[in-house]
FIBARO-782437 format. One line per field, with one value per residue (C-alpha): residue number from 1; residue in one letter; chain; x, y, z. Coordinates in steps of 0.05 Angstrom, whole numbers. Layout:
REM FIBARO-782437
n <- c(NUM; ...);
res <- c(A; ...);
chain <- c(A; ...);
X <- c(X; ...);
Y <- c(Y; ...);
Z <- c(Z; ...);
***
This chain:
REM FIBARO-782437
n <- c(1; 2; 3; 4; 5; 6; 7; 8; 9; 10; 11; 12; 13; 14; 15; 16; 17; 18; 19; 20; 21; 22; 23; 24; 25; 26; 27; 28; 29; 30; 31; 32; 33; 34; 35; 36; 37; 38; 39; 40; 41; 42; 43; 44; 45; 46; 47; 48; 49; 50; 51; 52; 53; 54; 55; 56; 57; 58; 59; 60; 61; 62; 63; 64; 65; 66; 67; 68; 69; 70; 71; 72; 73; 74; 75; 76; 77; 78; 79; 80; 81; 82; 83; 84; 85; 86; 87; 88; 89; 90; 91; 92; 93; 94; 95; 96; 97; 98; 99; 100; 101; 102; 103; 104; 105; 106; 107; 108; 109; 110; 111; 112; 113; 114; 115; 116; 117; 118; 119; 120; 121; 122; 123; 124; 125; 126; 127; 128; 129; 130; 131; 132; 133; 134; 135; 136; 137; 138; 139; 140; 141; 142; 143; 144; 145; 146; 147; 148; 149; 150; 151; 152; 153; 154; 155; 156; 157; 158; 159; 160; 161; 162; 163; 164; 165; 166; 167; 168; 169; 170; 171; 172; 173; 174; 175; 176; 177; 178; 179; 180; 181; 182; 183; 184; 185; 186; 187; 188; 189; 190; 191; 192; 193; 194; 195; 196; 197; 198; 199; 200; 201; 202; 203; 204; 205; 206; 207; 208; 209; 210; 211; 212; 213; 214; 215; 216; 217; 218; 219; 220; 221; 222; 223; 224; 225; 226; 227; 228; 229; 230; 231; 232; 233; 234; 235; 236; 237; 238; 239; 240; 241; 242; 243; 244; 245; 246; 247; 248; 249; 250; 251; 252; 253; 254; 255; 256; 257; 258; 259; 260; 261; 262; 263; 264; 265; 266; 267; 268; 269; 270; 271; 272; 273; 274; 275; 276; 277; 278; 279; 280; 281; 282; 283; 284; 285; 286; 287; 288; 289; 290; 291; 292; 293; 294; 295; 296; 297; 298; 299; 300; 301; 302; 303; 304; 305; 306; 307; 308; 309; 310; 311; 312; 313; 314; 315; 316; 317; 318; 319; 320; 321; 322; 323; 324; 325; 326; 327; 328; 329; 330; 331; 332; 333; 334);
res <- c(M; A; L; A; N; R; R; N; F; G; I; V; R; R; A; S; P; A; D; P; L; P; M; P; D; S; E; P; A; G; R; D; G; F; W; L; A; R; W; L; R; E; R; G; I; E; S; H; V; I; H; S; T; S; V; A; V; S; R; E; H; K; R; A; K; T; D; R; L; D; L; A; T; L; L; R; V; F; L; G; W; L; R; G; E; R; K; Q; C; S; M; V; A; I; P; T; L; E; Q; E; D; A; K; R; P; S; R; E; R; E; R; L; T; G; E; K; T; R; I; A; N; R; M; K; G; A; L; A; Q; L; G; T; R; G; F; K; P; E; L; R; K; A; P; Q; R; L; A; A; L; R; T; P; E; G; V; A; L; P; P; N; M; L; A; E; I; E; R; G; M; A; R; L; A; V; V; R; G; Q; I; E; V; I; E; R; T; R; L; E; R; L; H; Q; A; P; T; D; R; P; N; A; M; V; L; L; L; A; R; I; I; G; L; G; V; E; T; A; D; M; L; V; Q; E; V; L; Y; R; K; F; R; D; R; R; A; V; A; R; Y; A; G; A; T; G; S; P; D; E; S; G; S; R; R; R; E; K; G; L; A; R; A; G; N; A; R; V; R; R; G; L; I; Q; F; A; W; R; F; L; I; F; Q; K; E; S; A; L; A; Q; W; Y; R; A; R; T; D; G; T; K; G; A; R; K; T; S; M; I; V; A; L; A; R; K; L; L; V; A; L; W; R; L; V; T; A; G; E; V; P; E; G; V; V; M; R; P; A; A);
chain <- c(A; A; A; A; A; A; A; A; A; A; A; A; A; A; A; A; A; A; A; A; A; A; A; A; A; A; A; A; A; A; A; A; A; A; A; A; A; A; A; A; A; A; A; A; A; A; A; A; A; A; A; A; A; A; A; A; A; A; A; A; A; A; A; A; A; A; A; A; A; A; A; A; A; A; A; A; A; A; A; A; A; A; A; A; A; A; A; A; A; A; A; A; A; A; A; A; A; A; A; A; A; A; A; A; A; A; A; A; A; A; A; A; A; A; A; A; A; A; A; A; A; A; A; A; A; A; A; A; A; A; A; A; A; A; A; A; A; A; A; A; A; A; A; A; A; A; A; A; A; A; A; A; A; A; A; A; A; A; A; A; A; A; A; A; A; A; A; A; A; A; A; A; A; A; A; A; A; A; A; A; A; A; A; A; A; A; A; A; A; A; A; A; A; A; A; A; A; A; A; A; A; A; A; A; A; A; A; A; A; A; A; A; A; A; A; A; A; A; A; A; A; A; A; A; A; A; A; A; A; A; A; A; A; A; A; A; A; A; A; A; A; A; A; A; A; A; A; A; A; A; A; A; A; A; A; A; A; A; A; A; A; A; A; A; A; A; A; A; A; A; A; A; A; A; A; A; A; A; A; A; A; A; A; A; A; A; A; A; A; A; A; A; A; A; A; A; A; A; A; A; A; A; A; A; A; A; A; A; A; A; A; A; A; A; A; A; A; A; A; A; A; A; A; A; A; A; A; A; A; A; A; A; A; A);
X <- c(1914; 1977; 2032; 2101; 2159; 2222; 2191; 2117; 2066; 1997; 1934; 1873; 1805; 1733; 1704; 1663; 1635; 1632; 1708; 1742; 1785; 1860; 1890; 1935; 2007; 2074; 2081; 2125; 2179; 2180; 2189; 2117; 2084; 2009; 1986; 1964; 1923; 1886; 1876; 1844; 1799; 1772; 1750; 1712; 1766; 1786; 1861; 1902; 1976; 2010; 2066; 2126; 2159; 2097; 2101; 2138; 2191; 2235; 2298; 2340; 2411; 2393; 2324; 2299; 2269; 2232; 2172; 2131; 2149; 2136; 2068; 2050; 2070; 2032; 1968; 1973; 1979; 1927; 1875; 1890; 1879; 1812; 1792; 1802; 1872; 1901; 1969; 1983; 2003; 1989; 1955; 1981; 1931; 1931; 1940; 1903; 1938; 1929; 1960; 2021; 2028; 2026; 2091; 2130; 2150; 2179; 2217; 2243; 2266; 2304; 2339; 2356; 2384; 2429; 2450; 2467; 2511; 2546; 2561; 2590; 2632; 2661; 2683; 2713; 2750; 2778; 2803; 2833; 2878; 2910; 2915; 2860; 2814; 2761; 2721; 2646; 2612; 2543; 2545; 2506; 2568; 2614; 2616; 2642; 2696; 2719; 2765; 2802; 2821; 2895; 2936; 2985; 3039; 3002; 2981; 2911; 2872; 2891; 2844; 2814; 2802; 2771; 2724; 2703; 2688; 2647; 2606; 2595; 2571; 2521; 2494; 2489; 2449; 2400; 2390; 2381; 2330; 2290; 2288; 2262; 2207; 2185; 2182; 2145; 2094; 2082; 2069; 2020; 1984; 1977; 1949; 1901; 1868; 1882; 1820; 1838; 1855; 1929; 1940; 1906; 1951; 2013; 1993; 1977; 2044; 2081; 2056; 2101; 2164; 2223; 2182; 2185; 2138; 2185; 2186; 2112; 2095; 2139; 2108; 2036; 2046; 2086; 2051; 2001; 1948; 1939; 1890; 1924; 1894; 1935; 2000; 2039; 2019; 2043; 2111; 2116; 2104; 2166; 2208; 2220; 2201; 2249; 2266; 2270; 2303; 2277; 2285; 2283; 2324; 2358; 2334; 2366; 2347; 2374; 2359; 2310; 2270; 2281; 2227; 2186; 2193; 2266; 2250; 2202; 2251; 2308; 2266; 2240; 2309; 2331; 2269; 2281; 2349; 2317; 2260; 2308; 2333; 2267; 2221; 2265; 2206; 2162; 2147; 2181; 2245; 2246; 2234; 2295; 2340; 2319; 2336; 2404; 2428; 2501; 2506; 2554; 2541; 2519; 2463; 2439; 2439; 2397; 2348; 2340; 2307; 2258; 2244; 2232; 2182; 2145; 2144; 2113; 2058; 2047; 2043; 1994; 1949; 1955; 1930; 1877; 1849; 1875; 1916; 1973; 2034; 2045; 2089; 2098; 2099; 2060; 2056; 1989; 1944; 1947);
Y <- c(2206; 2171; 2197; 2169; 2193; 2164; 2119; 2110; 2108; 2139; 2125; 2170; 2158; 2179; 2157; 2093; 2075; 2000; 1993; 1964; 2007; 1998; 1958; 1996; 1981; 2014; 2085; 2103; 2155; 2212; 2287; 2300; 2254; 2247; 2319; 2307; 2245; 2284; 2343; 2298; 2263; 2330; 2343; 2277; 2239; 2172; 2166; 2103; 2100; 2036; 2010; 2010; 1948; 1907; 1913; 1853; 1870; 1830; 1801; 1797; 1823; 1889; 1916; 1978; 2029; 2090; 2130; 2098; 2027; 2045; 2073; 2010; 1966; 2010; 2007; 1932; 1916; 1969; 1940; 1871; 1899; 1928; 1860; 1831; 1803; 1829; 1795; 1842; 1900; 1931; 1996; 2045; 2075; 2151; 2185; 2247; 2314; 2308; 2239; 2262; 2324; 2283; 2248; 2313; 2325; 2256; 2257; 2328; 2308; 2248; 2294; 2345; 2291; 2267; 2339; 2348; 2286; 2310; 2378; 2348; 2298; 2352; 2392; 2331; 2314; 2385; 2383; 2315; 2343; 2386; 2328; 2355; 2299; 2289; 2352; 2338; 2394; 2364; 2381; 2442; 2475; 2460; 2534; 2556; 2503; 2520; 2577; 2532; 2481; 2471; 2432; 2378; 2432; 2472; 2530; 2556; 2537; 2576; 2634; 2606; 2539; 2572; 2614; 2552; 2514; 2573; 2576; 2501; 2511; 2563; 2516; 2461; 2505; 2523; 2450; 2430; 2485; 2463; 2391; 2416; 2456; 2394; 2351; 2403; 2415; 2339; 2333; 2391; 2358; 2292; 2326; 2372; 2315; 2249; 2215; 2222; 2155; 2168; 2204; 2149; 2098; 2138; 2145; 2071; 2050; 2099; 2062; 2003; 2008; 2017; 2049; 2125; 2176; 2189; 2116; 2108; 2169; 2146; 2076; 2103; 2157; 2112; 2045; 2031; 2081; 2041; 1985; 1918; 1851; 1809; 1805; 1785; 1850; 1888; 1855; 1862; 1937; 1945; 1901; 1853; 1789; 1740; 1729; 1654; 1629; 1560; 1523; 1447; 1418; 1484; 1519; 1582; 1646; 1711; 1753; 1810; 1835; 1908; 1930; 1967; 2028; 2034; 2084; 2036; 1977; 2017; 2042; 1972; 1941; 1995; 1983; 1908; 1917; 1962; 1912; 1858; 1905; 1932; 1872; 1814; 1773; 1780; 1720; 1751; 1765; 1694; 1668; 1708; 1684; 1611; 1617; 1652; 1615; 1598; 1627; 1678; 1750; 1737; 1691; 1743; 1797; 1755; 1737; 1809; 1822; 1766; 1795; 1863; 1832; 1798; 1863; 1901; 1849; 1851; 1927; 1925; 1877; 1921; 1985; 1951; 1896; 1916; 1852; 1866; 1822; 1767; 1788; 1859; 1910; 1974; 2039; 2057; 2099; 2173);
Z <- c(1197; 1224; 1267; 1283; 1326; 1355; 1408; 1395; 1340; 1339; 1300; 1300; 1269; 1277; 1343; 1348; 1416; 1399; 1397; 1458; 1502; 1501; 1557; 1605; 1589; 1598; 1572; 1513; 1521; 1473; 1468; 1448; 1499; 1497; 1486; 1414; 1433; 1487; 1439; 1387; 1437; 1462; 1390; 1382; 1346; 1374; 1385; 1397; 1416; 1394; 1438; 1391; 1420; 1409; 1333; 1302; 1251; 1205; 1238; 1175; 1177; 1145; 1130; 1096; 1144; 1118; 1140; 1084; 1106; 1179; 1161; 1122; 1181; 1229; 1188; 1179; 1253; 1272; 1224; 1253; 1323; 1302; 1275; 1345; 1334; 1400; 1387; 1330; 1376; 1444; 1459; 1510; 1559; 1548; 1615; 1634; 1643; 1719; 1721; 1682; 1725; 1789; 1769; 1761; 1835; 1846; 1780; 1792; 1862; 1833; 1783; 1836; 1882; 1825; 1812; 1885; 1884; 1820; 1848; 1912; 1874; 1829; 1890; 1922; 1858; 1852; 1924; 1915; 1860; 1913; 1962; 2007; 2029; 2082; 2066; 2059; 2019; 2031; 2105; 2128; 2161; 2103; 2079; 2147; 2146; 2076; 2098; 2145; 2091; 2078; 2027; 2051; 2046; 2099; 2054; 2040; 1978; 1914; 1901; 1836; 1869; 1930; 1886; 1846; 1910; 1937; 1873; 1878; 1950; 1927; 1873; 1925; 1971; 1916; 1897; 1970; 1979; 1918; 1944; 2010; 1976; 1936; 1999; 2039; 1983; 1977; 2051; 2049; 1990; 2028; 2091; 2053; 2014; 2050; 2022; 1949; 1919; 1903; 1968; 2008; 1973; 1991; 2064; 2068; 2039; 2083; 2144; 2126; 2169; 2121; 2066; 2065; 2035; 1976; 1953; 1967; 1926; 1868; 1868; 1869; 1816; 1769; 1774; 1830; 1808; 1744; 1732; 1718; 1698; 1746; 1785; 1722; 1689; 1750; 1749; 1674; 1677; 1721; 1676; 1734; 1696; 1665; 1592; 1579; 1516; 1497; 1432; 1429; 1485; 1500; 1562; 1590; 1625; 1596; 1657; 1668; 1610; 1631; 1583; 1636; 1679; 1700; 1754; 1788; 1781; 1811; 1870; 1883; 1887; 1936; 1977; 1977; 2011; 2064; 2072; 2094; 2149; 2176; 2164; 2185; 2212; 2151; 2106; 2046; 2085; 2111; 2041; 2016; 2073; 2060; 1986; 1998; 2060; 2051; 1980; 1952; 1932; 1860; 1883; 1933; 1880; 1834; 1889; 1911; 1843; 1856; 1924; 1892; 1844; 1901; 1940; 1882; 1876; 1952; 1952; 1894; 1932; 1994; 1960; 1917; 1963; 2031; 2040; 2087; 2071; 2121; 2179; 2155; 2213; 2200; 2237; 2268; 2225; 2239);
***
C-alpha cells in the first residue's frame, strides 16, 4: 500500500522487527500530517514516511509527472533504502500524538500575535486616511481615548469609521485575552511538572538572560526534544547551513539552504540580536564582534545567521549534556 500527498510520501508494509528505525529528520508539511502512520502502527503495520525533498528527480527542462510515475519513483527509492542504500532517500521520524500536541500553544500564540499586529495596522491605516496619526490601538487605555480623537479639521471621527474602529478594538481585546490564556496555561504546566524532560529543558533555557519562556518553549517543542546525530544535524534541521556551489574551479556560496524549520530559524535570528545585548561578555558575542568590527550592515546581517547557528548548537549541548556556553550569564535556579 502506498500513499502520496502534496508534500510527503508514505509507504506501509507488514512489520519486521529486523528493519532499522528511521533517522529523525525534519517534518514534512501537509494537511493530513501523521495520523495515518500512527493509525497503521497501532494495528501492527509498519509505516515509513519518506522525506519528499530527499528523492532525486530528473532535472530536464520538462518532465512528465503523474501519480503512476510518482509511485514508481517512490517504490524504487524505498526498495533501495530497504537494501541498505541510505542515500536513496531519507525517512522522517513519526512523532507521537503528545509531541504534536505540545507544539500547538506556541504556534497558536505566534498566529495570534500576528493577528493582533494586523488588526492594529488596519486601524492605524484607516485613521491615516483621515489625517489622524499618533493613535496607538494596542495600548490598554486606547478605547477610552477613542472618543477624543479629532481629524486635522478639528471634527470628530465619522460615525462609520468610529464604529469600525470600535469593532477592531473588540477583536483586539479578544485576541489579547487569548494570548494571555495561552501564556498563563503554559506557566501552570511548567510549574506542575517541572521534572518532565521537555519542561525541564524549557526551565533550563529560560535561565539564560535574554532568552524568555516563549522562545525557550518554541525551541524545545520544535527542535531540541528530538534526538540528533551531531551538531551538523541540529543546524541542518533549522535550515541554517550553507549551500555551496562547486564545479571545477568555480567556488561560490548561494546562501542559506532554508530547507528546515522556518519557525526555528526565525526565532533563532531574533534571539541572536537579543543575545548581543544581554550577553555582551560571552565568547559567542565576542566572536561576532571580532568578525564584524568595522564592517557594514550587510556583513553584520550575514554574520548574525552564523551566530544563530552557533547559538542553536550551544543550546542543544546545554539541554543534552549540561554544557553552559562560555561566558553566558544565567539566572539562579528557582
